[in-house]
mmCIF file of the N, C-alpha and C atoms, coordinates in Angstrom:
data_MODEL
# 
_entry.id   MODEL 
# 
loop_
_atom_site.group_PDB 
_atom_site.id 
_atom_site.type_symbol 
_atom_site.label_atom_id 
_atom_site.label_alt_id 
_atom_site.label_comp_id 
_atom_site.label_asym_id 
_atom_site.label_entity_id 
_atom_site.label_seq_id 
_atom_site.pdbx_PDB_ins_code 
_atom_site.Cartn_x 
_atom_site.Cartn_y 
_atom_site.Cartn_z 
_atom_site.occupancy 
_atom_site.B_iso_or_equiv 
_atom_site.pdbx_formal_charge 
_atom_site.auth_seq_id 
_atom_site.auth_comp_id 
_atom_site.auth_asym_id 
_atom_site.auth_atom_id 
_atom_site.pdbx_PDB_model_num 
ATOM 1   N N  . MET A 1 1  ? -88.054 36.879 -58.519 1.00 0.00 ? 1  MET A N  1 
ATOM 2   C CA . MET A 1 1  ? -88.081 37.739 -57.363 1.00 0.00 ? 1  MET A CA 1 
ATOM 3   C C  . MET A 1 1  ? -86.685 38.331 -57.185 1.00 0.00 ? 1  MET A C  1 
ATOM 4   N N  . ILE A 1 2  ? -86.624 39.606 -56.883 1.00 0.00 ? 2  ILE A N  1 
ATOM 5   C CA . ILE A 1 2  ? -85.366 40.286 -56.605 1.00 0.00 ? 2  ILE A CA 1 
ATOM 6   C C  . ILE A 1 2  ? -85.202 40.377 -55.094 1.00 0.00 ? 2  ILE A C  1 
ATOM 7   N N  . ARG A 1 3  ? -84.058 39.934 -54.615 1.00 0.00 ? 3  ARG A N  1 
ATOM 8   C CA . ARG A 1 3  ? -83.777 39.956 -53.178 1.00 0.00 ? 3  ARG A CA 1 
ATOM 9   C C  . ARG A 1 3  ? -82.641 40.939 -52.911 1.00 0.00 ? 3  ARG A C  1 
ATOM 10  N N  . ILE A 1 4  ? -82.813 41.795 -51.916 1.00 0.00 ? 4  ILE A N  1 
ATOM 11  C CA . ILE A 1 4  ? -81.780 42.730 -51.485 1.00 0.00 ? 4  ILE A CA 1 
ATOM 12  C C  . ILE A 1 4  ? -81.060 42.096 -50.301 1.00 0.00 ? 4  ILE A C  1 
ATOM 13  N N  . LYS A 1 5  ? -79.755 41.900 -50.446 1.00 0.00 ? 5  LYS A N  1 
ATOM 14  C CA . LYS A 1 5  ? -78.964 41.224 -49.420 1.00 0.00 ? 5  LYS A CA 1 
ATOM 15  C C  . LYS A 1 5  ? -78.207 42.221 -48.540 1.00 0.00 ? 5  LYS A C  1 
ATOM 16  N N  . LEU A 1 6  ? -78.874 43.309 -48.190 1.00 0.00 ? 6  LEU A N  1 
ATOM 17  C CA . LEU A 1 6  ? -78.240 44.343 -47.383 1.00 0.00 ? 6  LEU A CA 1 
ATOM 18  C C  . LEU A 1 6  ? -77.863 43.818 -46.007 1.00 0.00 ? 6  LEU A C  1 
ATOM 19  N N  . ASP A 1 7  ? -78.726 43.010 -45.425 1.00 0.00 ? 7  ASP A N  1 
ATOM 20  C CA . ASP A 1 7  ? -78.440 42.466 -44.091 1.00 0.00 ? 7  ASP A CA 1 
ATOM 21  C C  . ASP A 1 7  ? -77.180 41.606 -44.092 1.00 0.00 ? 7  ASP A C  1 
ATOM 22  N N  . VAL A 1 8  ? -76.965 40.835 -45.149 1.00 0.00 ? 8  VAL A N  1 
ATOM 23  C CA . VAL A 1 8  ? -75.785 39.988 -45.265 1.00 0.00 ? 8  VAL A CA 1 
ATOM 24  C C  . VAL A 1 8  ? -74.526 40.834 -45.372 1.00 0.00 ? 8  VAL A C  1 
ATOM 25  N N  . MET A 1 9  ? -74.560 41.850 -46.231 1.00 0.00 ? 9  MET A N  1 
ATOM 26  C CA . MET A 1 9  ? -73.390 42.712 -46.415 1.00 0.00 ? 9  MET A CA 1 
ATOM 27  C C  . MET A 1 9  ? -73.073 43.485 -45.146 1.00 0.00 ? 9  MET A C  1 
ATOM 28  N N  . MET A 1 10 ? -74.094 43.949 -44.457 1.00 0.00 ? 10 MET A N  1 
ATOM 29  C CA . MET A 1 10 ? -73.866 44.674 -43.207 1.00 0.00 ? 10 MET A CA 1 
ATOM 30  C C  . MET A 1 10 ? -73.229 43.760 -42.167 1.00 0.00 ? 10 MET A C  1 
ATOM 31  N N  . ALA A 1 11 ? -73.681 42.536 -42.084 1.00 0.00 ? 11 ALA A N  1 
ATOM 32  C CA . ALA A 1 11 ? -73.126 41.579 -41.121 1.00 0.00 ? 11 ALA A CA 1 
ATOM 33  C C  . ALA A 1 11 ? -71.669 41.266 -41.465 1.00 0.00 ? 11 ALA A C  1 
ATOM 34  N N  . GLU A 1 12 ? -71.388 41.064 -42.749 1.00 0.00 ? 12 GLU A N  1 
ATOM 35  C CA . GLU A 1 12 ? -70.016 40.778 -43.171 1.00 0.00 ? 12 GLU A CA 1 
ATOM 36  C C  . GLU A 1 12 ? -69.076 41.939 -42.866 1.00 0.00 ? 12 GLU A C  1 
ATOM 37  N N  . ARG A 1 13 ? -69.597 43.171 -42.956 1.00 0.00 ? 13 ARG A N  1 
ATOM 38  C CA . ARG A 1 13 ? -68.776 44.365 -42.707 1.00 0.00 ? 13 ARG A CA 1 
ATOM 39  C C  . ARG A 1 13 ? -68.843 44.809 -41.237 1.00 0.00 ? 13 ARG A C  1 
ATOM 40  N N  . LYS A 1 14 ? -69.637 44.079 -40.441 1.00 0.00 ? 14 LYS A N  1 
ATOM 41  C CA . LYS A 1 14 ? -69.848 44.418 -39.029 1.00 0.00 ? 14 LYS A CA 1 
ATOM 42  C C  . LYS A 1 14 ? -70.256 45.886 -38.878 1.00 0.00 ? 14 LYS A C  1 
ATOM 43  N N  . MET A 1 15 ? -71.268 46.258 -39.660 1.00 0.00 ? 15 MET A N  1 
ATOM 44  C CA . MET A 1 15 ? -71.738 47.633 -39.693 1.00 0.00 ? 15 MET A CA 1 
ATOM 45  C C  . MET A 1 15 ? -73.192 47.697 -39.229 1.00 0.00 ? 15 MET A C  1 
ATOM 46  N N  . SER A 1 16 ? -73.477 48.612 -38.340 1.00 0.00 ? 16 SER A N  1 
ATOM 47  C CA . SER A 1 16 ? -74.837 48.769 -37.834 1.00 0.00 ? 16 SER A CA 1 
ATOM 48  C C  . SER A 1 16 ? -75.676 49.586 -38.815 1.00 0.00 ? 16 SER A C  1 
ATOM 49  N N  . LEU A 1 17 ? -76.971 49.521 -38.635 1.00 0.00 ? 17 LEU A N  1 
ATOM 50  C CA . LEU A 1 17 ? -77.901 50.275 -39.474 1.00 0.00 ? 17 LEU A CA 1 
ATOM 51  C C  . LEU A 1 17 ? -77.639 51.775 -39.330 1.00 0.00 ? 17 LEU A C  1 
ATOM 52  N N  . ASN A 1 18 ? -77.419 52.236 -38.103 1.00 0.00 ? 18 ASN A N  1 
ATOM 53  C CA . ASN A 1 18 ? -77.167 53.664 -37.880 1.00 0.00 ? 18 ASN A CA 1 
ATOM 54  C C  . ASN A 1 18 ? -75.853 54.115 -38.500 1.00 0.00 ? 18 ASN A C  1 
ATOM 55  N N  . GLU A 1 19 ? -74.825 53.286 -38.399 1.00 0.00 ? 19 GLU A N  1 
ATOM 56  C CA . GLU A 1 19 ? -73.534 53.627 -38.994 1.00 0.00 ? 19 GLU A CA 1 
ATOM 57  C C  . GLU A 1 19 ? -73.648 53.721 -40.513 1.00 0.00 ? 19 GLU A C  1 
ATOM 58  N N  . LEU A 1 20 ? -74.317 52.751 -41.120 1.00 0.00 ? 20 LEU A N  1 
ATOM 59  C CA . LEU A 1 20 ? -74.513 52.772 -42.567 1.00 0.00 ? 20 LEU A CA 1 
ATOM 60  C C  . LEU A 1 20 ? -75.356 53.968 -42.981 1.00 0.00 ? 20 LEU A C  1 
ATOM 61  N N  . SER A 1 21 ? -76.363 54.272 -42.202 1.00 0.00 ? 21 SER A N  1 
ATOM 62  C CA . SER A 1 21 ? -77.232 55.414 -42.470 1.00 0.00 ? 21 SER A CA 1 
ATOM 63  C C  . SER A 1 21 ? -76.426 56.709 -42.540 1.00 0.00 ? 21 SER A C  1 
ATOM 64  N N  . GLU A 1 22 ? -75.517 56.890 -41.599 1.00 0.00 ? 22 GLU A N  1 
ATOM 65  C CA . GLU A 1 22 ? -74.680 58.090 -41.584 1.00 0.00 ? 22 GLU A CA 1 
ATOM 66  C C  . GLU A 1 22 ? -73.757 58.144 -42.800 1.00 0.00 ? 22 GLU A C  1 
ATOM 67  N N  . LYS A 1 23 ? -73.182 57.020 -43.182 1.00 0.00 ? 23 LYS A N  1 
ATOM 68  C CA . LYS A 1 23 ? -72.255 56.975 -44.316 1.00 0.00 ? 23 LYS A CA 1 
ATOM 69  C C  . LYS A 1 23 ? -72.966 57.217 -45.643 1.00 0.00 ? 23 LYS A C  1 
ATOM 70  N N  . VAL A 1 24 ? -74.193 56.715 -45.747 1.00 0.00 ? 24 VAL A N  1 
ATOM 71  C CA . VAL A 1 24 ? -74.923 56.771 -47.014 1.00 0.00 ? 24 VAL A CA 1 
ATOM 72  C C  . VAL A 1 24 ? -75.785 58.028 -47.135 1.00 0.00 ? 24 VAL A C  1 
ATOM 73  N N  . GLY A 1 25 ? -76.201 58.577 -46.000 1.00 0.00 ? 25 GLY A N  1 
ATOM 74  C CA . GLY A 1 25 ? -77.062 59.756 -46.025 1.00 0.00 ? 25 GLY A CA 1 
ATOM 75  C C  . GLY A 1 25 ? -78.522 59.413 -46.248 1.00 0.00 ? 25 GLY A C  1 
ATOM 76  N N  . ILE A 1 26 ? -78.920 58.244 -45.785 1.00 0.00 ? 26 ILE A N  1 
ATOM 77  C CA . ILE A 1 26 ? -80.307 57.781 -45.883 1.00 0.00 ? 26 ILE A CA 1 
ATOM 78  C C  . ILE A 1 26 ? -80.794 57.511 -44.464 1.00 0.00 ? 26 ILE A C  1 
ATOM 79  N N  . THR A 1 27 ? -82.055 57.791 -44.207 1.00 0.00 ? 27 THR A N  1 
ATOM 80  C CA . THR A 1 27 ? -82.569 57.591 -42.857 1.00 0.00 ? 27 THR A CA 1 
ATOM 81  C C  . THR A 1 27 ? -82.523 56.113 -42.472 1.00 0.00 ? 27 THR A C  1 
ATOM 82  N N  . PRO A 1 28 ? -82.338 55.835 -41.186 1.00 0.00 ? 28 PRO A N  1 
ATOM 83  C CA . PRO A 1 28 ? -82.367 54.437 -40.739 1.00 0.00 ? 28 PRO A CA 1 
ATOM 84  C C  . PRO A 1 28 ? -83.679 53.742 -41.101 1.00 0.00 ? 28 PRO A C  1 
ATOM 85  N N  . ALA A 1 29 ? -84.782 54.485 -41.074 1.00 0.00 ? 29 ALA A N  1 
ATOM 86  C CA . ALA A 1 29 ? -86.086 53.896 -41.416 1.00 0.00 ? 29 ALA A CA 1 
ATOM 87  C C  . ALA A 1 29 ? -86.107 53.403 -42.863 1.00 0.00 ? 29 ALA A C  1 
ATOM 88  N N  . ASN A 1 30 ? -85.575 54.207 -43.782 1.00 0.00 ? 30 ASN A N  1 
ATOM 89  C CA . ASN A 1 30 ? -85.552 53.799 -45.195 1.00 0.00 ? 30 ASN A CA 1 
ATOM 90  C C  . ASN A 1 30 ? -84.579 52.657 -45.427 1.00 0.00 ? 30 ASN A C  1 
ATOM 91  N N  . LEU A 1 31 ? -83.445 52.666 -44.737 1.00 0.00 ? 31 LEU A N  1 
ATOM 92  C CA . LEU A 1 31 ? -82.520 51.548 -44.852 1.00 0.00 ? 31 LEU A CA 1 
ATOM 93  C C  . LEU A 1 31 ? -83.138 50.273 -44.292 1.00 0.00 ? 31 LEU A C  1 
ATOM 94  N N  . SER A 1 32 ? -83.893 50.414 -43.235 1.00 0.00 ? 32 SER A N  1 
ATOM 95  C CA . SER A 1 32 ? -84.557 49.262 -42.629 1.00 0.00 ? 32 SER A CA 1 
ATOM 96  C C  . SER A 1 32 ? -85.542 48.625 -43.604 1.00 0.00 ? 32 SER A C  1 
ATOM 97  N N  . ILE A 1 33 ? -86.233 49.444 -44.368 1.00 0.00 ? 33 ILE A N  1 
ATOM 98  C CA . ILE A 1 33 ? -87.166 48.938 -45.380 1.00 0.00 ? 33 ILE A CA 1 
ATOM 99  C C  . ILE A 1 33 ? -86.407 48.088 -46.402 1.00 0.00 ? 33 ILE A C  1 
ATOM 100 N N  . LEU A 1 34 ? -85.246 48.578 -46.846 1.00 0.00 ? 34 LEU A N  1 
ATOM 101 C CA . LEU A 1 34 ? -84.431 47.802 -47.793 1.00 0.00 ? 34 LEU A CA 1 
ATOM 102 C C  . LEU A 1 34 ? -83.893 46.540 -47.134 1.00 0.00 ? 34 LEU A C  1 
ATOM 103 N N  . LYS A 1 35 ? -83.392 46.682 -45.915 1.00 0.00 ? 35 LYS A N  1 
ATOM 104 C CA . LYS A 1 35 ? -82.791 45.555 -45.198 1.00 0.00 ? 35 LYS A CA 1 
ATOM 105 C C  . LYS A 1 35 ? -83.793 44.424 -44.983 1.00 0.00 ? 35 LYS A C  1 
ATOM 106 N N  . ASN A 1 36 ? -85.031 44.793 -44.703 1.00 0.00 ? 36 ASN A N  1 
ATOM 107 C CA . ASN A 1 36 ? -86.073 43.804 -44.439 1.00 0.00 ? 36 ASN A CA 1 
ATOM 108 C C  . ASN A 1 36 ? -86.830 43.391 -45.696 1.00 0.00 ? 36 ASN A C  1 
ATOM 109 N N  . GLU A 1 37 ? -86.302 43.807 -46.847 1.00 0.00 ? 37 GLU A N  1 
ATOM 110 C CA . GLU A 1 37 ? -86.857 43.440 -48.151 1.00 0.00 ? 37 GLU A CA 1 
ATOM 111 C C  . GLU A 1 37 ? -88.320 43.840 -48.322 1.00 0.00 ? 37 GLU A C  1 
ATOM 112 N N  . LYS A 1 38 ? -88.670 45.001 -47.800 1.00 0.00 ? 38 LYS A N  1 
ATOM 113 C CA . LYS A 1 38 ? -90.035 45.517 -47.939 1.00 0.00 ? 38 LYS A CA 1 
ATOM 114 C C  . LYS A 1 38 ? -90.125 46.578 -49.031 1.00 0.00 ? 38 LYS A C  1 
ATOM 115 N N  . GLY A 1 39 ? -88.973 47.026 -49.547 1.00 0.00 ? 39 GLY A N  1 
ATOM 116 C CA . GLY A 1 39 ? -88.961 48.064 -50.573 1.00 0.00 ? 39 GLY A CA 1 
ATOM 117 C C  . GLY A 1 39 ? -89.440 47.540 -51.912 1.00 0.00 ? 39 GLY A C  1 
ATOM 118 N N  . LYS A 1 40 ? -89.948 48.466 -52.724 1.00 0.00 ? 40 LYS A N  1 
ATOM 119 C CA . LYS A 1 40 ? -90.435 48.098 -54.051 1.00 0.00 ? 40 LYS A CA 1 
ATOM 120 C C  . LYS A 1 40 ? -89.491 48.582 -55.144 1.00 0.00 ? 40 LYS A C  1 
ATOM 121 N N  . ALA A 1 41 ? -88.574 49.480 -54.774 1.00 0.00 ? 41 ALA A N  1 
ATOM 122 C CA . ALA A 1 41 ? -87.644 50.034 -55.756 1.00 0.00 ? 41 ALA A CA 1 
ATOM 123 C C  . ALA A 1 41 ? -86.415 50.565 -55.027 1.00 0.00 ? 41 ALA A C  1 
ATOM 124 N N  . ILE A 1 42 ? -85.335 50.737 -55.791 1.00 0.00 ? 42 ILE A N  1 
ATOM 125 C CA . ILE A 1 42 ? -84.128 51.349 -55.253 1.00 0.00 ? 42 ILE A CA 1 
ATOM 126 C C  . ILE A 1 42 ? -83.548 52.253 -56.332 1.00 0.00 ? 42 ILE A C  1 
ATOM 127 N N  . ARG A 1 43 ? -83.183 53.457 -55.957 1.00 0.00 ? 43 ARG A N  1 
ATOM 128 C CA . ARG A 1 43 ? -82.591 54.393 -56.900 1.00 0.00 ? 43 ARG A CA 1 
ATOM 129 C C  . ARG A 1 43 ? -81.137 53.999 -57.153 1.00 0.00 ? 43 ARG A C  1 
ATOM 130 N N  . PHE A 1 44 ? -80.678 54.297 -58.363 1.00 0.00 ? 44 PHE A N  1 
ATOM 131 C CA . PHE A 1 44 ? -79.278 54.030 -58.674 1.00 0.00 ? 44 PHE A CA 1 
ATOM 132 C C  . PHE A 1 44 ? -78.357 54.836 -57.767 1.00 0.00 ? 44 PHE A C  1 
ATOM 133 N N  . SER A 1 45 ? -78.754 56.046 -57.410 1.00 0.00 ? 45 SER A N  1 
ATOM 134 C CA . SER A 1 45 ? -77.921 56.861 -56.517 1.00 0.00 ? 45 SER A CA 1 
ATOM 135 C C  . SER A 1 45 ? -77.817 56.211 -55.142 1.00 0.00 ? 45 SER A C  1 
ATOM 136 N N  . THR A 1 46 ? -78.885 55.581 -54.683 1.00 0.00 ? 46 THR A N  1 
ATOM 137 C CA . THR A 1 46 ? -78.863 54.865 -53.403 1.00 0.00 ? 46 THR A CA 1 
ATOM 138 C C  . THR A 1 46 ? -77.988 53.629 -53.511 1.00 0.00 ? 46 THR A C  1 
ATOM 139 N N  . LEU A 1 47 ? -78.140 52.893 -54.585 1.00 0.00 ? 47 LEU A N  1 
ATOM 140 C CA . LEU A 1 47 ? -77.325 51.705 -54.810 1.00 0.00 ? 47 LEU A CA 1 
ATOM 141 C C  . LEU A 1 47 ? -75.846 52.077 -54.888 1.00 0.00 ? 47 LEU A C  1 
ATOM 142 N N  . ASP A 1 48 ? -75.550 53.164 -55.561 1.00 0.00 ? 48 ASP A N  1 
ATOM 143 C CA . ASP A 1 48 ? -74.178 53.657 -55.669 1.00 0.00 ? 48 ASP A CA 1 
ATOM 144 C C  . ASP A 1 48 ? -73.614 53.989 -54.286 1.00 0.00 ? 48 ASP A C  1 
ATOM 145 N N  . ALA A 1 49 ? -74.381 54.699 -53.480 1.00 0.00 ? 49 ALA A N  1 
ATOM 146 C CA . ALA A 1 49 ? -73.941 55.088 -52.139 1.00 0.00 ? 49 ALA A CA 1 
ATOM 147 C C  . ALA A 1 49 ? -73.733 53.861 -51.246 1.00 0.00 ? 49 ALA A C  1 
ATOM 148 N N  . LEU A 1 50 ? -74.626 52.880 -51.359 1.00 0.00 ? 50 LEU A N  1 
ATOM 149 C CA . LEU A 1 50 ? -74.478 51.645 -50.575 1.00 0.00 ? 50 LEU A CA 1 
ATOM 150 C C  . LEU A 1 50 ? -73.221 50.889 -50.981 1.00 0.00 ? 50 LEU A C  1 
ATOM 151 N N  . CYS A 1 51 ? -72.976 50.796 -52.283 1.00 0.00 ? 51 CYS A N  1 
ATOM 152 C CA . CYS A 1 51 ? -71.786 50.093 -52.759 1.00 0.00 ? 51 CYS A CA 1 
ATOM 153 C C  . CYS A 1 51 ? -70.513 50.781 -52.280 1.00 0.00 ? 51 CYS A C  1 
ATOM 154 N N  . LYS A 1 52 ? -70.501 52.110 -52.287 1.00 0.00 ? 52 LYS A N  1 
ATOM 155 C CA . LYS A 1 52 ? -69.332 52.841 -51.794 1.00 0.00 ? 52 LYS A CA 1 
ATOM 156 C C  . LYS A 1 52 ? -69.125 52.603 -50.310 1.00 0.00 ? 52 LYS A C  1 
ATOM 157 N N  . ALA A 1 53 ? -70.193 52.709 -49.533 1.00 0.00 ? 53 ALA A N  1 
ATOM 158 C CA . ALA A 1 53 ? -70.099 52.569 -48.081 1.00 0.00 ? 53 ALA A CA 1 
ATOM 159 C C  . ALA A 1 53 ? -69.728 51.151 -47.660 1.00 0.00 ? 53 ALA A C  1 
ATOM 160 N N  . LEU A 1 54 ? -70.210 50.159 -48.408 1.00 0.00 ? 54 LEU A N  1 
ATOM 161 C CA . LEU A 1 54 ? -69.966 48.760 -48.053 1.00 0.00 ? 54 LEU A CA 1 
ATOM 162 C C  . LEU A 1 54 ? -68.809 48.147 -48.837 1.00 0.00 ? 54 LEU A C  1 
ATOM 163 N N  . ASP A 1 55 ? -68.206 48.936 -49.718 1.00 0.00 ? 55 ASP A N  1 
ATOM 164 C CA . ASP A 1 55 ? -67.095 48.480 -50.553 1.00 0.00 ? 55 ASP A CA 1 
ATOM 165 C C  . ASP A 1 55 ? -67.455 47.166 -51.263 1.00 0.00 ? 55 ASP A C  1 
ATOM 166 N N  . CYS A 1 56 ? -68.524 47.243 -52.056 1.00 0.00 ? 56 CYS A N  1 
ATOM 167 C CA . CYS A 1 56 ? -69.002 46.057 -52.758 1.00 0.00 ? 56 CYS A CA 1 
ATOM 168 C C  . CYS A 1 56 ? -69.522 46.429 -54.137 1.00 0.00 ? 56 CYS A C  1 
ATOM 169 N N  . GLN A 1 57 ? -69.922 45.437 -54.882 1.00 0.00 ? 57 GLN A N  1 
ATOM 170 C CA . GLN A 1 57 ? -70.505 45.614 -56.208 1.00 0.00 ? 57 GLN A CA 1 
ATOM 171 C C  . GLN A 1 57 ? -72.029 45.478 -56.102 1.00 0.00 ? 57 GLN A C  1 
ATOM 172 N N  . PRO A 1 58 ? -72.793 46.046 -57.058 1.00 0.00 ? 58 PRO A N  1 
ATOM 173 C CA . PRO A 1 58 ? -74.253 45.910 -57.018 1.00 0.00 ? 58 PRO A CA 1 
ATOM 174 C C  . PRO A 1 58 ? -74.707 44.450 -56.934 1.00 0.00 ? 58 PRO A C  1 
ATOM 175 N N  . GLY A 1 59 ? -74.005 43.557 -57.607 1.00 0.00 ? 59 GLY A N  1 
ATOM 176 C CA . GLY A 1 59 ? -74.359 42.139 -57.561 1.00 0.00 ? 59 GLY A CA 1 
ATOM 177 C C  . GLY A 1 59 ? -74.201 41.511 -56.193 1.00 0.00 ? 59 GLY A C  1 
ATOM 178 N N  . ASP A 1 60 ? -73.402 42.149 -55.336 1.00 0.00 ? 60 ASP A N  1 
ATOM 179 C CA . ASP A 1 60 ? -73.257 41.667 -53.963 1.00 0.00 ? 60 ASP A CA 1 
ATOM 180 C C  . ASP A 1 60 ? -74.497 42.006 -53.140 1.00 0.00 ? 60 ASP A C  1 
ATOM 181 N N  . LEU A 1 61 ? -75.241 43.012 -53.562 1.00 0.00 ? 61 LEU A N  1 
ATOM 182 C CA . LEU A 1 61 ? -76.415 43.474 -52.820 1.00 0.00 ? 61 LEU A CA 1 
ATOM 183 C C  . LEU A 1 61 ? -77.737 42.979 -53.402 1.00 0.00 ? 61 LEU A C  1 
ATOM 184 N N  . ILE A 1 62 ? -77.729 42.658 -54.683 1.00 0.00 ? 62 ILE A N  1 
ATOM 185 C CA . ILE A 1 62 ? -78.977 42.297 -55.362 1.00 0.00 ? 62 ILE A CA 1 
ATOM 186 C C  . ILE A 1 62 ? -78.850 40.884 -55.930 1.00 0.00 ? 62 ILE A C  1 
ATOM 187 N N  . GLU A 1 63 ? -79.895 40.096 -55.720 1.00 0.00 ? 63 GLU A N  1 
ATOM 188 C CA . GLU A 1 63 ? -79.908 38.717 -56.188 1.00 0.00 ? 63 GLU A CA 1 
ATOM 189 C C  . GLU A 1 63 ? -81.257 38.423 -56.833 1.00 0.00 ? 63 GLU A C  1 
ATOM 190 N N  . TYR A 1 64 ? -81.244 37.728 -57.967 1.00 0.00 ? 64 TYR A N  1 
ATOM 191 C CA . TYR A 1 64 ? -82.477 37.306 -58.626 1.00 0.00 ? 64 TYR A CA 1 
ATOM 192 C C  . TYR A 1 64 ? -82.741 35.843 -58.248 1.00 0.00 ? 64 TYR A C  1 
ATOM 193 N N  . ILE A 1 65 ? -83.952 35.600 -57.774 1.00 0.00 ? 65 ILE A N  1 
ATOM 194 C CA . ILE A 1 65 ? -84.377 34.239 -57.426 1.00 0.00 ? 65 ILE A CA 1 
ATOM 195 C C  . ILE A 1 65 ? -85.606 33.914 -58.272 1.00 0.00 ? 65 ILE A C  1 
ATOM 196 N N  . GLU A 1 66 ? -85.510 32.874 -59.061 1.00 0.00 ? 66 GLU A N  1 
ATOM 197 C CA . GLU A 1 66 ? -86.645 32.476 -59.890 1.00 0.00 ? 66 GLU A CA 1 
ATOM 198 C C  . GLU A 1 66 ? -87.733 31.877 -59.023 1.00 0.00 ? 66 GLU A C  1 
ATOM 199 N N  . GLU A 1 67 ? -88.963 32.306 -59.280 1.00 0.00 ? 67 GLU A N  1 
ATOM 200 C CA . GLU A 1 67 ? -90.098 31.806 -58.481 1.00 0.00 ? 67 GLU A CA 1 
ATOM 201 C C  . GLU A 1 67 ? -90.685 30.562 -59.089 1.00 0.00 ? 67 GLU A C  1 
# 
């Protein structure tokens, strides 16, 4: 299972969903889907924008958990 740790990174950076949305250029609704781990895919361009906005690496946002 792939887990998106967006909520953890946002908390560590003390960044709200709306603030991140403005920095990344993605709607709060779409970010919420990622944050709540309801998404089925993520574009590399989105991952790139998130990493820039949160000053992190892709591995900080994505985690593999064996089922």
